[in-house]
LUMRO-774944 format. One line per field, with one value per residue: residue in one letter; chain; x, y negated, z of N, C-alpha, C in turn. Coordinates in steps of 0.001 Angstrom, whole numbers, plus 500000, padded with zeros to 6 digits. Each point is the difference from the previous one (the first is absolute). Example, Ala and Ser with C-alpha at 12.3 -4.5 7.8 and 13.67 -1.06 7.14 Angstrom:
BEGIN
residu A_S
chaine A_A
n.x 513190_499650
n.y 505690_498950
n.z 507800_499280
ca.x 499110_500820
ca.y 498810_498810
ca.z 500000_500060
c.x 500900_499230
c.y 498800_498910
c.z 500000_500730
***
This chain:
BEGIN
residu M_K_K_Q_R_I_Q_P_L_V_A_L_Q_A_I_R_E_L_I_K_D_P_E_R_T_E_Q_V_F_V_I_I_R_A_L_A_G_N_S_N_E_K_T_F_Q_R_F_I_K_T_P_V_G_K_S_V_L_T_E_Q_R_N_L_L_E_T_L_Q_N_R_A_Y_L_A_S_L_P_V_G_S_L_G_R_E_Y_L_N_F_M_T_E_G_D_I_T_A_E_G_L_V_D_A_S_A_A_E_E_A_Q_F_E_D_E_D_R_E_R_F_G_L_R_M_R_D_Q_H_D_L_W_H_V_V_T_G_Y_G_R_D_T_L_G_E_A_C_V_L_G_F_S_Y_A_Q_T_K_N_R_G_L_G_F_I_A_V_V_G_A_F_Q_I_A_K_E_L_C_P_E_V_R_T_A_V_W_T_A_Y_K_N_G_K_R_A_A_W_L_P_A_V_D_W_E_A_A_L_S_R_P_L_S_E_L_R_T_E_L_G_I_T_E_P_H_R_Y_N_A_I_F_E_A_H_I_L_Q_P_A_G
chaine A_A_A_A_A_A_A_A_A_A_A_A_A_A_A_A_A_A_A_A_A_A_A_A_A_A_A_A_A_A_A_A_A_A_A_A_A_A_A_A_A_A_A_A_A_A_A_A_A_A_A_A_A_A_A_A_A_A_A_A_A_A_A_A_A_A_A_A_A_A_A_A_A_A_A_A_A_A_A_A_A_A_A_A_A_A_A_A_A_A_A_A_A_A_A_A_A_A_A_A_A_A_A_A_A_A_A_A_A_A_A_A_A_A_A_A_A_A_A_A_A_A_A_A_A_A_A_A_A_A_A_A_A_A_A_A_A_A_A_A_A_A_A_A_A_A_A_A_A_A_A_A_A_A_A_A_A_A_A_A_A_A_A_A_A_A_A_A_A_A_A_A_A_A_A_A_A_A_A_A_A_A_A_A_A_A_A_A_A_A_A_A_A_A_A_A_A_A_A_A_A_A_A_A_A_A_A_A_A_A_A_A_A_A_A_A_A_A_A_A_A_A_A_A_A_A_A_A_A_A_A_A_A_A_A
n.x 510414_499327_499240_499650_499075_499181_499455_499283_499650_501249_500420_499093_500264_501288_499751_499229_500963_500854_499137_499741_501318_500063_499622_499560_500980_499925_498735_500530_500680_498817_499382_500914_500010_498655_500201_500962_499715_500726_499088_499857_500085_499187_499264_500110_499812_499058_499550_500306_499515_499349_500707_498814_499457_501107_499920_498699_500221_501016_499394_499112_499604_499523_499192_499342_501204_500320_498897_500444_501116_499016_500925_500412_498783_499811_501180_499252_500480_499446_498952_500790_500301_501092_500117_499782_500823_500839_499816_500160_500971_500519_499737_500413_500823_500980_500444_501311_499745_499175_500832_500904_499238_499723_501291_499963_498685_500606_500809_500810_500048_501042_500519_500452_501126_500582_499213_500276_501276_499952_499350_500745_501025_499444_499739_501212_500186_498934_500195_501217_499397_499245_501072_500735_498951_499841_499808_498850_499644_499255_498762_499743_500654_499416_498832_500307_500439_498914_499286_500626_499784_498778_500027_500438_499089_498921_499847_499351_500476_501069_500102_499730_500749_500915_499732_499933_501082_500511_499437_500478_501159_500020_499474_500947_500959_500727_499552_500405_499503_499256_499806_499783_499357_499329_499874_499692_499267_499525_499809_499514_499399_499731_499745_501055_500806_498957_499770_500613_499130_501079_498994_500957_500587_498850_499990_501274_499512_499997_498785_499956_501250_499657_498864_500699_500938_498960_499768_499802_498841_499572_499334_499867_499717_500935_500852_499513_500014_501222_500316_499406_500575_501103_500812_499597_500962_500576_499142
n.y 476635_499510_499661_501224_499228_500480_500655_499981_498806_499834_500520_499253_499003_500254_500172_498929_499427_500422_499646_498895_499903_501235_499883_498929_500835_499047_500238_501212_499613_499555_501060_500826_499262_499980_501241_499942_498693_500090_500962_499559_498756_500315_500652_498966_499174_500852_500017_498722_500315_500800_501112_500610_499089_500026_501328_499991_498995_500569_501189_499064_500865_500819_500160_499048_499576_500257_499421_499204_500438_500435_499845_498925_499529_500387_499400_499354_500486_501177_499283_499394_498884_499974_501318_499875_498957_500672_501044_499170_499437_501191_500573_498841_500424_499711_498769_499916_499825_500943_500041_500043_500804_500747_499773_500185_500093_500673_499802_500412_498838_500754_499790_501238_500351_499791_498958_499652_500314_499431_498922_500067_500133_499120_499267_500220_499875_499317_500505_499579_498931_500027_500276_499097_499188_500426_498698_500480_500034_500823_499522_501146_500688_499165_500151_501286_499968_499265_500884_501004_499385_499760_501216_500239_499228_500291_500387_498931_499672_500729_499455_498827_500300_500443_498963_499070_500551_500066_498811_499554_500648_499580_498915_500238_500193_499513_499935_501250_499380_499343_501187_500453_498859_500077_501289_499616_499055_500882_500775_498905_499848_501297_499865_500471_498958_500288_498688_500517_500849_500741_499478_499286_499979_499555_499550_500252_499444_501125_499980_501281_500058_499287_500684_501076_499632_499718_501140_500567_500037_501236_499407_500677_498840_499377_501001_499991_498673_499989_501057_499313_498923_500705_499189_498950_499935_499016_499093
n.z 506759_498975_501015_499690_499471_500922_498984_501118_499534_499617_501147_500623_499156_500187_501299_499865_499276_500919_500944_499300_499816_500515_498712_500626_499743_499063_500417_499976_498931_499587_500499_499523_498888_499977_500453_499114_499922_501099_499886_498752_500457_500996_499100_499173_501024_500346_498752_499883_501182_499145_500197_499920_500787_500706_499933_500244_500826_500630_499908_500388_500909_499082_501035_499365_499648_501254_500446_499060_500553_499233_499070_500631_500197_498724_500011_500882_501128_499823_500357_499126_500628_499232_500174_501314_499940_499205_500801_501016_499326_499690_501171_500439_499005_500845_499915_500135_498703_500477_501023_499038_499246_501083_500245_498694_500188_500976_498956_500940_500602_499711_501210_499951_499394_501173_500238_498773_500122_501189_499573_498911_500806_500807_498934_499512_501324_499615_498783_500269_500529_498900_499275_500594_499997_498736_499904_499488_498714_500717_500098_500622_499074_499133_500616_500040_498743_499770_500719_499418_498835_500489_500520_498780_499400_500734_498742_500457_498810_500260_501214_499444_498933_500862_500799_499049_499467_501219_500232_498836_500110_501270_499432_499095_500904_500994_501248_499765_498930_500887_500539_498770_499727_501135_499741_498761_500566_500865_498929_499413_501174_499940_498726_499370_499913_499208_500197_501061_499469_499856_499316_499449_501203_500503_498764_500221_501093_500735_499479_500291_499587_498937_499910_500292_499160_499203_500616_498815_500631_499877_499005_501135_500588_499319_500193_501231_499981_499507_500752_500964_499471_499766_500613_499312_499049_500666_499593
ca.x 498905_498708_498964_498973_498650_499064_498849_498929_498899_500475_499976_498600_499463_500641_499474_498656_500171_500507_498900_499084_500638_501254_500993_500755_501080_500779_499475_500759_501181_499509_499742_501274_500682_499244_500063_501359_500669_501463_500391_500948_501307_500514_500414_501222_501091_500362_500592_501364_500901_500251_501019_499373_499633_501211_500437_499039_500206_501363_500078_498910_499235_498648_499363_499069_500737_500245_498731_499549_500839_499358_500945_500802_499146_499727_501236_500234_499561_498599_499769_500634_499104_499896_499145_498640_499520_499687_498757_498938_499719_499510_498658_499092_500071_500377_501406_500585_499675_498611_499954_500466_498855_498937_500402_500457_499179_500234_501452_500465_501035_501030_500914_501318_500150_500002_498622_499282_500423_499374_498551_499689_500333_498880_498899_500287_500094_498669_499627_500904_499386_498915_500569_500646_498993_499046_498680_499777_499596_498575_499750_500391_501456_500508_499730_500934_501326_499989_500061_501387_500841_499796_500788_501411_500354_499204_499302_498577_499233_499941_499128_498629_499474_499874_498825_498805_499896_499592_498566_499256_500086_499273_498575_499769_500426_499766_500617_501386_500879_500603_501034_501128_500753_500620_501110_501046_500637_500827_501133_500908_500705_500948_500980_501153_499634_500182_500635_501455_500438_500760_499151_500777_500675_499004_499276_500532_499936_498756_498968_499696_501109_499903_498871_500430_500960_499303_498964_498683_499309_498968_498749_498964_498644_499760_499896_498718_498945_500239_499549_498553_499257_500644_500114_500522_500946_499455_500201
ca.y 500672_499363_500908_500281_499956_501077_499496_500986_499864_500607_501448_500428_500027_501097_501285_500104_500389_501371_500887_500034_500725_500580_500073_498743_500197_498780_499312_500498_499151_498692_500123_500160_498701_499006_500252_500412_499080_500110_501399_500419_499431_500709_501318_499782_499706_501259_500847_499595_500316_501441_500423_500217_498695_499344_500717_499731_498651_499896_500803_499528_501191_499869_501290_500332_500671_501380_500728_500147_501000_501282_501085_500136_500550_501405_500768_500149_501312_500225_499688_498734_498840_499564_500925_499868_498710_500198_500783_499096_499060_500752_500499_498853_499311_498623_499715_499031_498676_499677_498962_498772_499467_499604_498816_498957_498790_499375_500056_499067_499024_500249_498884_500269_501311_501054_500214_500621_501401_500701_500037_500978_501325_500376_500367_501199_501206_500328_501397_500850_500084_500981_501344_500279_500095_501060_499453_500020_498792_499765_498760_500167_500060_498637_499288_500517_499458_498588_499944_500352_498891_498865_500261_499854_498660_498980_499155_500057_500350_501458_500448_499593_500907_501328_500010_499898_501260_501066_499901_500248_501424_500731_499962_500934_501357_500443_499110_500388_499215_498912_500612_500358_498783_499587_500925_499609_498817_500449_500718_498982_499391_500974_500416_499148_498830_500430_499045_500109_501321_500007_500844_500576_501178_500921_500710_501351_500759_500750_499156_500440_499536_498544_499678_500237_498959_498712_500077_499984_501267_500337_499261_501028_499448_499673_501237_500648_499254_500201_501335_500099_499152_500039_498597_499701_498885_498638_499325
ca.z 499289_500187_500509_499010_500568_499690_499252_500210_499039_498752_500226_500082_498648_499277_500463_499417_498602_499971_500372_498858_498904_500500_498935_499959_500964_500201_501186_501148_500144_500436_501440_500695_499978_500765_501439_500376_500909_499947_500192_498966_500322_501172_499529_499225_500917_500648_498959_499633_501109_499995_499027_498696_499470_499509_498796_498919_499487_499458_498777_499127_499594_499471_500281_498918_498932_500433_500007_498616_499349_500274_499731_501226_501051_499676_500212_501433_500512_500359_501407_500352_499916_498609_499236_500512_499495_498586_499951_500458_498915_498835_500301_500061_498708_500271_499775_500919_499477_500326_501028_499363_499261_500929_500755_499077_500102_501303_500158_501021_499677_500995_500226_499425_499389_501019_500452_498882_499908_501121_499795_498956_500543_500854_499105_499216_500824_500529_499736_500786_501326_499869_499988_501286_501071_499695_499662_498566_499283_500182_500735_501397_500018_499840_501252_501002_499697_500367_501458_500328_499547_500899_501207_499658_499511_500688_499034_500349_498810_499936_501081_499680_498976_500607_500884_499163_499264_500918_500287_498759_499671_501046_499647_498901_500330_501380_500990_500275_499131_500780_500836_499125_499690_501263_500228_499051_500590_501123_499417_499489_501139_500556_498992_499718_499201_498622_499089_500042_499535_498749_499162_498900_500530_500557_498944_499791_501243_500213_500573_501369_500848_500070_500881_501381_500351_500094_501031_499359_500226_499024_500262_500155_499913_498595_499232_500296_499297_498567_499645_500194_499062_498680_499620_498685_500006_499953_498712
c.x 498669_498957_498885_498626_499187_498760_498829_498862_500374_499924_498570_499372_500572_499455_498582_500069_500435_498906_499010_500572_501361_501100_500878_501116_500856_499541_500712_501196_499624_499806_501305_500738_499305_500176_501410_500636_501509_500495_501028_501406_500616_500496_501307_501191_500449_500748_501458_501011_500342_501087_499419_499632_501195_500476_499095_500264_501385_500125_498941_499189_498608_499324_499084_500710_500258_498717_499419_500744_499474_500917_500876_499176_499740_501224_500278_499438_498495_499840_500658_498986_499804_499092_498554_499378_499604_498705_498800_499589_499407_498579_498979_499930_500278_501499_500485_499664_498593_499885_500468_498840_498931_500330_500357_499243_500255_501490_500474_501033_501069_500971_501356_500047_499951_498589_499162_500349_499345_498495_499598_500313_498875_498804_500237_500083_498644_499649_500956_499451_498834_500560_500582_498967_498993_498598_499854_499570_498499_499811_500398_501522_500620_499803_500972_501409_500072_500042_501404_500916_499851_500826_501484_500401_499308_499365_498503_499127_499836_499055_498542_499366_499791_498747_498709_499790_499514_498503_499158_499979_499242_498505_499671_500296_499603_500710_501479_501011_500713_501125_501232_500860_500711_501213_501166_500761_500947_501226_501043_500802_501082_501148_501193_499548_500298_500597_501515_500511_500767_499280_500772_500706_499004_499313_500467_499879_498671_498969_499701_501061_499910_498876_500383_500928_499318_498891_498596_499364_498906_498681_498794_498586_499651_499791_498653_498858_500131_499446_498494_499206_500580_500096_500662_500963_499316_500263_499691
c.y 499340_501024_500145_500062_501223_499384_500987_499911_500612_501523_500527_500090_501170_501354_500208_500464_501460_501002_500139_500840_500524_500096_498756_500021_498752_499235_500461_499092_498580_500007_500069_498670_499007_500165_500343_499098_500102_501439_500455_499486_500723_501389_499900_499773_501263_500903_499640_500247_501486_500346_500194_498666_499285_500656_499700_498646_499840_500708_499610_501179_499640_501363_500434_500758_501457_500823_500184_501115_501399_501181_500241_500639_501491_500877_500275_501336_500060_499735_498716_498869_499573_500882_499891_498676_500133_500790_499127_499061_500709_500485_498871_499230_498507_499832_498986_498578_499558_498898_498660_499332_499470_498703_498817_498695_499247_500028_498922_499026_500105_498821_500219_501446_501133_500305_500639_501481_500826_500139_501032_501420_500495_500436_501367_501269_500455_501474_500983_500162_500977_501413_500366_500190_501116_499507_499893_498669_499751_498758_500094_500049_498623_499199_500442_499461_498531_499816_500293_498822_498770_500174_499746_498559_498854_498998_500144_500367_501500_500546_499698_500957_501395_500098_499948_501296_501128_499973_500260_501483_500837_500031_501060_501453_500438_499054_500300_499233_498908_500530_500341_498782_499482_500877_499663_498786_500408_500766_499013_499336_500939_500325_499050_498872_500280_498949_500120_501378_499836_500956_500653_501275_501051_500848_501448_500892_500760_499113_500380_499503_498493_499576_500174_498890_498657_500005_499936_501384_500219_499293_500938_499440_499655_501267_500683_499320_500216_501350_500155_499278_499966_498576_499827_498807_498648_499415_500919
c.z 500324_500433_498968_500667_499578_499354_500099_498991_498653_500109_500011_498618_499207_500431_499482_498553_499894_500345_498840_498861_500454_498946_499954_501041_500210_501229_501277_500260_500414_501516_500786_500076_500925_501508_500494_501042_499829_500126_498965_500296_501193_499608_499223_500925_500736_499021_499753_501118_500056_498975_498599_499358_499404_498706_498810_499362_499378_498660_498980_499450_499488_500154_498865_498884_500347_499919_498599_499274_500305_499726_501235_501104_499781_500246_501473_500502_500285_501495_500463_499896_498550_499167_500453_499547_498530_499843_500357_498868_498787_500209_500046_498706_500199_499763_501031_499564_500377_501031_499453_499275_500935_500717_499117_500160_501295_500315_500967_499437_501083_500085_499365_499508_501020_500480_498901_499904_501115_499790_498960_500471_500901_499166_499369_500833_500555_499786_500672_501417_499977_500145_501362_501110_499768_499689_498487_499410_500049_500862_501472_500123_499882_501290_501087_499760_500378_501517_500498_499671_500890_501265_499749_499698_500709_499024_500227_498796_499860_501058_499708_498989_500579_500857_499180_499230_500887_500256_498762_499670_501019_499712_498955_500385_501400_500963_500257_499145_500799_500891_499169_499697_501253_500314_499068_500525_501137_499502_499471_501099_500538_499043_499927_499069_498528_499055_499948_499600_498686_499040_498855_500453_500474_498940_499822_501232_500142_500707_501445_500980_500218_500937_501468_500473_500225_501048_499449_500127_498948_500353_500102_499832_498560_499178_500203_499251_498496_499553_500102_498930_498600_499438_498638_500066_499935_498628_498853
***
């Protein structure tokens, strides 16, 4: 595996563009790619050694197709991950295809089919991580999910955006924002490794039960700030 170089100048320019215009979500993927280094490959190698990883690749699963099936999600029990995910997407007026569109301009050049399947699966489970962790789609919620994700994947791009976001949002809201993002990072370190979760099977399970099993606790600091400032969805 060829070592991937980190491109800090590319990331710096992208973060400047994102700060000037938060609607340019494609810049997020530029930053993640520029600072990823070999983290994606290391994550992939860890994934393929897990039972779920082997099943995903052998069965050629496509998580996006499952998440696009709203009739199936609506048929799942109340309180299940799938139903809560559907509520999250409906209330936010977003679709599973949204991440596909946002990342289109920065589509990765994967070495082979297995790495592509894994890379797209990681992209498509982003909103499931929102639901499981309890962080919303507001700017602070996104920063917290990125902090949590950095702890899970060691992708410096995710960590960079989380830190910059924490300081930017803290200027607008309150100093406690930085603590909330830091706590999200620590929660990510303590939790089970989410890339290896069998999301297809987890969709029908009670969300509360799943959180306990994965070691994910309620985000009290984030919730307190959200309630105090009535945060709005990002983008």
